C-alpha positions in Angstrom: 0.0 0.0 0.0 2.9 2.3 0.7 3.7 2.0 -3.0 0.8 4.4 -3.8 1.6 8.1 -4.0 1.0 9.8 -0.7 -2.0 11.9 -1.8 -3.6 8.8 -3.3 -3.0 6.9 -0.1 -4.7 9.6 1.9 -7.6 9.7 -0.5 -8.0 5.9 -0.2 -7.9 6.0 3.6 -10.5 8.8 3.7 -12.7 6.7 1.4 -12.4 3.6 3.5 -13.2 5.6 6.7 -16.2 7.2 5.0 -17.6 3.9 3.8 -17.2 2.2 7.2 -18.7 5.2 9.0 -21.8 5.3 6.8 -22.4 1.6 7.3 -22.1 1.9 11.1 -24.4 4.9 11.3 -27.2 2.8 10.0 -27.3 1.4 13.6 -27.7 4.8 15.1 -30.9 4.6 17.1 -30.6 7.3 19.8 -29.2 10.0 17.5 -28.2 10.0 13.8 -24.6 10.7 14.7 -24.2 8.4 17.8 -23.9 4.7 17.1 -23.0 1.8 19.4 -20.9 0.3 16.7 -18.1 2.4 15.3 -15.6 0.5 13.2 -13.7 3.7 11.9 -12.1 4.1 15.3 -10.1 0.9 14.8 -9.4 1.8 11.1 -8.1 5.3 12.1 -5.9 4.0 14.9 -4.3 1.3 12.8 -3.8 3.7 9.9 -1.8 6.2 12.1 0.3 3.3 13.5 1.0 2.1 10.0 1.7 5.4 8.2 2.5 7.8 11.1 0.6 10.8 12.5 1.0 12.6 9.2 -1.9 10.6 7.9 -4.3 12.6 10.1 -5.8 14.7 7.2 -7.4 11.5 5.8 -9.1 10.8 9.1 -10.3 14.4 9.4 -11.7 14.4 5.8 -13.4 11.0 6.1 -15.0 11.9 9.5 -16.2 15.3 8.2 -17.8 13.7 5.1 -19.5 11.0 7.2 -21.1 13.6 9.5 -21.9 16.4 7.0 -23.8 13.9 4.9 -25.7 12.5 7.9 -26.9 15.2 10.2 -26.0 18.6 11.6 -24.2 21.5 10.0 -20.7 22.1 8.6 -19.7 23.5 12.0 -20.9 20.5 14.0 -19.4 18.2 11.4 -16.1 19.9 11.7 -16.3 19.5 15.5 -17.1 15.8 15.4 -14.4 15.3 12.8 -11.9 17.1 15.0 -12.8 14.8 17.9 -12.4 11.7 15.8 -9.1 12.8 14.5 -7.8 13.8 17.9 -8.9 10.5 19.3 -6.8 8.6 16.7 -3.7 10.8 17.0 -3.7 10.6 20.8 -4.4 6.8 20.7 -1.5 6.2 18.2 0.9 8.4 20.2 0.1 6.6 23.5 0.4 3.2 22.0 3.7 4.0 20.4 5.0 5.6 23.5 3.8 3.1 26.1 2.5 -0.1 24.5 5.2 -1.1 21.9 3.4 0.4 18.9 2.8 -2.2 16.1 4.1 -4.9 18.5 1.4 -4.1 21.1 -0.1 -7.6 20.8 3.1 -9.6 21.4 3.1 -9.4 25.2 0.2 -9.4 27.7 1.4 -6.2 29.5 1.3 -4.3 26.2 -2.2 -5.5 25.4 -3.5 -4.2 28.7 -1.7 -0.9 28.1 -3.3 -0.8 24.6 -6.8 -1.4 26.0 -6.4 1.2 28.7 -4.7 4.0 26.7 -6.2 3.6 23.2 -9.4 1.7 24.0 -10.6 3.5 27.1 -8.8 6.9 27.5 -8.3 8.2 24.0 -11.9 7.3 23.0 -13.3 9.7 25.6 -11.9 12.6 23.4 -14.1 11.7 20.4 -17.2 11.1 22.5 -16.8 14.3 24.6 -15.9 16.6 21.7 -18.4 15.1 19.3 -21.4 15.2 21.7 -20.5 18.7 22.8 -20.3 19.9 19.2 -23.7 18.4 18.4 -25.2 19.7 21.6 -24.0 23.2 20.8 -25.4 22.9 17.4 -28.8 21.9 18.7 -28.6 18.4 17.2 -28.8 16.6 20.5 -31.2 17.8 23.2 -29.8 18.3 26.7 -31.9 15.5 28.1 -30.2 13.0 25.8 -26.6 14.0 26.3 -25.7 11.2 28.8 -27.1 8.4 26.7 -25.6 9.9 23.5 -22.1 10.2 25.1 -22.3 6.6 26.5 -23.4 5.2 23.2 -20.7 7.1 21.3 -17.9 6.1 23.7 -18.8 2.4 23.9 -19.1 2.3 20.1 -15.6 3.8 19.8 -14.2 1.4 22.5 -15.6 -1.6 20.6 -14.2 -0.4 17.3 -10.8 0.1 18.9 -10.5 -3.2 20.7 -12.0 -5.4 18.0 -11.0 -3.8 14.7 -7.6 -2.3 15.4 -5.9 -5.5 16.6 -7.1 -7.4 13.6 -5.7 -4.7 11.2 -2.4 -4.4 13.1 -1.8 -8.2 13.3 -2.7 -8.8 9.7 -0.2 -6.2 8.5 2.8 -7.1 10.6 4.7 -8.5 7.6 4.9 -12.1 8.8 3.6 -15.0 6.8 2.1 -18.2 8.3 0.8 -21.3 6.6 -1.6 -23.7 8.2 -1.2 -27.4 7.9 -4.1 -29.5 6.7 -5.0 -30.4 10.3 -4.9 -26.8 11.4 -7.2 -25.8 8.4 -9.7 -28.5 9.4 -9.6 -27.4 13.0 -10.1 -23.8 11.9 -13.2 -24.8 10.0 -14.6 -26.7 13.0 -13.9 -23.7 15.1 -15.8 -21.4 12.7 -18.8 -23.8 12.7 -18.7 -23.9 16.4 -18.7 -20.1 16.6 -21.6 -19.8 14.2 -23.6 -22.3 16.2 -22.9 -20.5 19.5 -23.6 -17.1 17.9 -26.9 -18.3 16.6 -27.9 -19.7 20.0 -26.8 -16.6 21.9 -27.6 -13.8 19.5 -29.9 -15.4 16.9 -33.4 -16.6 16.6 -33.0 -19.8 18.6 -34.1 -18.3 21.9 -36.6 -15.6 23.0 -35.1 -12.1 23.2 -34.9 -11.9 27.0 -33.3 -15.4 27.4 -30.4 -14.8 25.0 -28.1 -12.4 26.9 -27.7 -14.5 30.1 -26.1 -17.1 27.8 -23.3 -14.9 26.4 -20.7 -16.7 28.4 -21.1 -19.6 25.9 -19.0 -17.5 23.5 -16.0 -17.8 25.8 -15.0 -21.4 25.2 -14.5 -21.0 21.4 -12.4 -17.9 22.0 -10.3 -19.8 24.5 -10.0 -22.6 22.0 -8.6 -20.2 19.3 -6.3 -18.5 21.8 -4.6 -21.8 22.8 -4.6 -23.5 19.5 -3.8 -20.7 17.1 -1.8 -17.5 16.9 -2.8 -13.9 17.9 -3.7 -13.1 14.3 -6.2 -15.9 14.1 -7.5 -15.0 17.6 -8.2 -11.4 16.5 -10.0 -12.7 13.4 -12.2 -15.0 15.6 -13.1 -12.0 17.7 -14.1 -10.0 14.7 -16.2 -12.9 13.3 -18.0 -13.2 16.6 -18.6 -9.5 16.7 -20.0 -9.5 13.2 -22.3 -12.4 14.0 -23.4 -10.7 17.2 -24.2 -7.4 15.6 -25.9 -8.9 12.6 -28.1 -11.2 14.5 -28.9 -8.7 17.3 -30.1 -6.2 14.7 -32.0 -8.8 12.8 -33.8 -10.2 15.8 -34.2 -6.7 17.3 -36.5 -5.6 14.5 -39.3 -7.4 16.4 -38.8 -5.5 19.7 -38.9 -2.0 20.8 -36.2 0.4 19.6 -35.1 1.2 23.2 -34.6 -2.5 23.9 -32.6 -2.9 20.7 -30.4 0.1 21.5 -29.8 -1.3 25.0 -28.7 -4.5 23.5 -26.4 -2.8 20.9 -24.9 -0.6 23.6 -24.0 -3.6 25.8 -22.4 -5.4 22.8 -19.2 -3.3 22.7 -18.7 -4.0 26.4 -19.0 -7.8 25.9 -16.9 -7.8 22.7 -14.2 -5.5 24.2 -13.7 -7.7 27.2 -13.8 -10.8 25.0 -11.2 -9.2 22.7 -8.8 -8.2 25.5 -9.1 -11.6 27.2 -8.7 -13.6 24.0 -5.7 -11.5 22.7 -4.0 -11.7 26.1 -4.4 -15.5 26.3 -3.2 -15.8 22.7 -0.1 -13.6 23.4 0.8 -15.6 26.5 0.5 -18.9 24.6 2.5 -17.5 21.7 5.2 -16.2 24.1 5.4 -19.6 25.7 5.8 -21.2 22.3 8.6 -18.8 21.5 10.2 -19.6 24.8 9.9 -23.3 24.2 11.3 -22.9 20.7 14.3 -20.9 22.1 14.9 -23.6 24.8 14.6 -26.4 22.2 17.0 -24.6 19.9 19.4 -23.8 22.7 19.2 -27.4 23.9 20.0 -28.7 20.4 23.0 -26.4 20.2 24.2 -27.4 23.6 23.8 -31.1 22.8 25.9 -30.6 19.7 28.5 -28.7 21.6 28.6 -31.4 24.3 28.9 -34.1 21.6 31.8 -32.2 20.1 33.4 -31.7 23.5 33.0 -35.4 24.3 34.6 -36.4 21.0 37.4 -33.9 21.7 37.9 -35.3 25.1 38.2 -38.8 23.8 40.6 -37.6 21.1 42.8 -35.8 23.6 42.8 -38.8 25.8 43.8 -41.1 23.0 46.4 -38.8 21.6 48.0 -38.2 25.1 48.2 -41.9 26.0 50.7 -42.6 23.2 53.5 -40.1 24.4 52.8 -40.9 28.1 52.9 -44.7 27.3 56.2 -44.1 25.5 57.6 -42.2 28.5 56.7 -45.1 30.8 58.2 -47.6 28.4 61.4 -45.7 28.2 61.4 -45.4 32.0 61.1 -49.2 32.2 63.9 -49.7 29.7 66.2 -47.3 31.7 65.3 -49.2 34.8 66.0 -52.6 33.3 69.1 -51.8 31.2 70.7 -49.0 33.2 69.3 -49.4 36.7 72.5 -50.8 38.0 74.4 -47.7 37.0 72.0 -45.2 38.7 72.8 -43.8 42.1 70.3 -42.9 44.8 69.3 -39.6 43.2 68.9 -41.1 39.8 66.7 -43.9 41.2 64.6 -41.3 43.0 64.1 -39.2 39.9 63.3 -42.2 37.7 60.7 -43.2 40.3 59.3 -39.6 40.1 59.1 -39.9 36.3 57.2 -43.2 36.5 54.9 -41.9 39.2 54.1 -38.8 37.2 53.4 -40.8 34.1 51.1 -43.2 36.0 49.3 -40.2 37.5 48.8 -38.7 34.0 47.3 -42.1 32.8 45.0 -42.1 35.9 43.9 -38.6 35.1 43.1 -39.5 31.5 41.1 -42.5 32.8 39.1 -40.3 35.1 38.5 -37.8 32.3 37.2 -40.6 30.1 34.9 -41.8 32.9 33.7 -38.2 33.5 32.6 -38.1 29.8 31.3 -41.7 30.0 28.7 -40.6 32.5 27.0 -38.5 29.7 27.3 -41.4 27.2 25.8 -44.0 29.5 22.2 -44.6 28.6 19.2 -43.4 30.6 17.6 -46.8 31.0 16.7 -47.4 34.6 16.1 -50.7 36.4 15.9 -52.1 39.9 19.2 -51.9 41.7 20.2 -53.8 44.9 22.3 -51.1 46.5 23.6 -53.4 49.2 25.0 -55.9 46.7 26.3 -53.0 44.6 28.3 -51.6 47.6 29.8 -55.0 48.4 30.7 -55.6 44.7 32.5 -52.2 44.5 34.5 -52.9 47.7 35.5 -56.4 46.6 36.8 -55.0 43.3 38.9 -52.4 45.2 40.4 -55.1 47.4 41.5 -57.3 44.5 45.3 -57.2 44.5 45.5 -55.3 47.9 48.3 -56.4 50.1 46.3 -56.5 53.3 42.6 -56.5 52.5 41.8 -57.9 56.0 43.1 -54.7 57.6 39.9 -52.9 56.6 36.8 -53.5 58.6 34.0 -53.1 56.1 30.3 -53.2 56.9 27.2 -52.7 54.7 23.8 -52.3 56.3 20.5 -53.2 54.5 20.2 -50.4 52.0 17.0 -49.3 50.3 16.8 -50.4 46.7 17.0 -47.8 44.0 15.8 -47.4 40.4 18.7 -46.4 38.2 21.7 -47.4 36.0 23.6 -50.2 37.8 26.8 -49.3 35.9 26.6 -45.7 37.0 25.7 -46.4 40.6 28.5 -49.0 40.8 30.9 -46.2 39.8 29.5 -44.0 42.7 30.3 -46.7 45.2 33.7 -47.4 43.7 34.7 -43.8 43.9 33.4 -43.2 47.4 34.9 -46.4 48.8 38.2 -45.9 47.0 38.3 -42.5 48.6 37.7 -44.0 52.0 40.3 -46.7 51.5 42.8 -44.2 50.5 42.3 -41.8 53.4 42.2 -44.6 56.1 45.7 -45.8 55.3 48.0 -45.5 58.3 45.3 -46.2 60.8 45.6 -49.3 63.0 41.8 -50.0 62.9 40.5 -49.0 59.4 36.8 -48.9 59.4 34.4 -48.2 56.5 30.7 -48.6 56.5 27.8 -48.0 54.1 24.4 -47.2 55.6 21.1 -46.1 54.2 17.6 -45.0 55.1 14.4 -44.5 53.1 12.9 -41.2 54.2 9.8 -40.0 52.3 10.6 -38.4 49.0 14.2 -39.7 48.8 16.6 -42.5 49.9 19.7 -41.4 51.7 23.0 -43.4 51.4 26.1 -42.6 53.6 29.7 -43.9 53.2 31.5 -43.4 56.5 35.2 -43.9 57.3 37.5 -43.2 60.2 40.2 -41.7 58.0 42.0 -38.3 58.3 38.8 -36.4 57.3 38.9 -32.9 55.7 38.6 -29.3 56.6 34.9 -28.7 57.2 35.1 -25.3 55.4 35.9 -27.3 52.2 32.7 -29.4 52.4 30.9 -27.3 49.7 33.8 -27.6 47.3 34.7 -31.3 47.4 32.4 -32.4 44.6 33.8 -29.8 42.1 36.2 -31.2 39.4 39.9 -31.3 40.4 39.3 -30.7 44.1 41.3 -32.8 46.5 41.0 -33.5 50.2 44.6 -32.6 50.8 47.4 -30.9 49.0 48.6 -32.1 45.6 51.9 -33.4 47.1 50.3 -35.7 49.7 47.0 -36.6 47.9 46.6 -39.3 45.3 44.2 -39.2 42.5 43.1 -36.8 39.8 40.5 -34.7 41.7 37.7 -36.0 39.5 36.4 -39.0 41.6 33.9 -37.0 43.7 33.0 -34.8 40.7 32.0 -38.0 38.9 29.9 -39.1 41.9 28.1 -35.7 41.9 27.4 -35.9 38.2 26.0 -39.4 38.4 23.8 -38.7 41.4 22.4 -35.5 40.0 21.7 -37.2 36.8 19.5 -39.6 38.8 17.7 -36.7 40.5 19.6 -36.8 43.8 21.8 -34.7 46.0 25.4 -35.0 47.3 27.2 -33.5 50.3 30.0 -34.4 52.7 30.6 -34.0 56.5 33.7 -34.1 58.6 35.1 -32.6 61.8 38.6 -32.7 60.3 39.9 -35.2 62.8 37.8 -38.4 63.1 37.0 -39.3 59.6 34.3 -38.3 57.1 30.8 -39.0 55.8 30.0 -38.8 52.1 26.3 -38.7 51.6 24.0 -38.9 48.5 20.3 -39.3 47.9 18.3 -41.0 45.2 14.6 -40.9 44.4 12.8 -43.9 45.9 12.1 -46.9 43.8 8.6 -46.7 42.3 6.2 -49.6 42.5 6.0 -51.3 39.1 9.3 -50.0 37.9 
């Protein structure tokens, strides 16, 4: 439309305003210039939002022609036209300034601002100036000022809240295509609205029984708000408004004019509230869909990044094993072929080389296990936690010089639902940690206890080792954290991090307790086993 020359565009806009105004004035029952249905308000507001406030002459010309060809004089028609124009200019300014302009129907707060500023406040300008102009010109008697003003204002409110959203949403530049299923659903929705409209506003019921049933129009509007986009929701509101007005006028021909006017005056109230409610719900649903799409897209990118990172980790682990393995092999060759020539310092340094190489291999193994937690499937099954703890300890004691030195006890643990391989790794890491830090004790004691307590099962690995600084309790499960210094602590610092990762993946929690002297307690929780799992 902007391809038209500016004068032609203004002329076209004035013509559309004039045609819509003349059509709506056919419903003027109280006064020839005051109608309860005034579509031009929505047309004018949308036009000024599209083309800017410089399009106001078209509104002024269209409004003047509508009124001068209906009733009153040139002076009263100019007054009414000025009120209509000022209403549109003020409404457009307020919407642009406070309600996000053409994007007013993307968010619920902006919709409420639009309804308040453009739908309720700015429309009072047209009603007040228009009625005052006609009253001064003698067109409206003093006794009818109140009813004329209310009729005028409600008509403008309805036009603003029903027509403007439709025009704005259908000209936002976006393109949408329905699927076959959506098209069939839209047809079913239209038929439902026609049926409900006929029941509430048509000939199906007596005149006085119809309006208490207007709430029946709400379910189809909620349907369209949740199942379609805001553009379709605005269209549905206009369809309902058209049916309501047409059938009310058709049926109202058989009743008194005052009753028909009362019905038409109340229609903008019902339609305005329905429009705001439907558009708000639709905006909330659309916003939720955008949020879900953003989360889905971000999740996909994160999954791709994690996959690449895992592949990179495996590649690094594989590539580093070769030079480290070569270093250990050379250390073995030196020890075998030249060990007799080495003195005390040389033997010590060779031992340090071997220990450093073995520590590097251990670190790579832990890194692979850390990544393996993500690669392990999510299939869950019944897990006997007591048997799992005993199995993990037995594996740790294989090859141990003095396995009988450790007093190990496992109580009856509540069963869990999870991955046996991952939960076995939890016990391996925790028990390995306890075995390591009880070395040097005359009576090494390690126990595994558990309790089922409501929404979660709690498992505790307790030892009488050296313990740790209680101030470090919140840091122990972070990667590369150790209980002691790097010099006197074995391991890579990933064992407890792997435990935390596995437990959290199962929906549980981890924490540790110690007084720094008499051992430590490493605790974790898991959701209880569900019946039938």
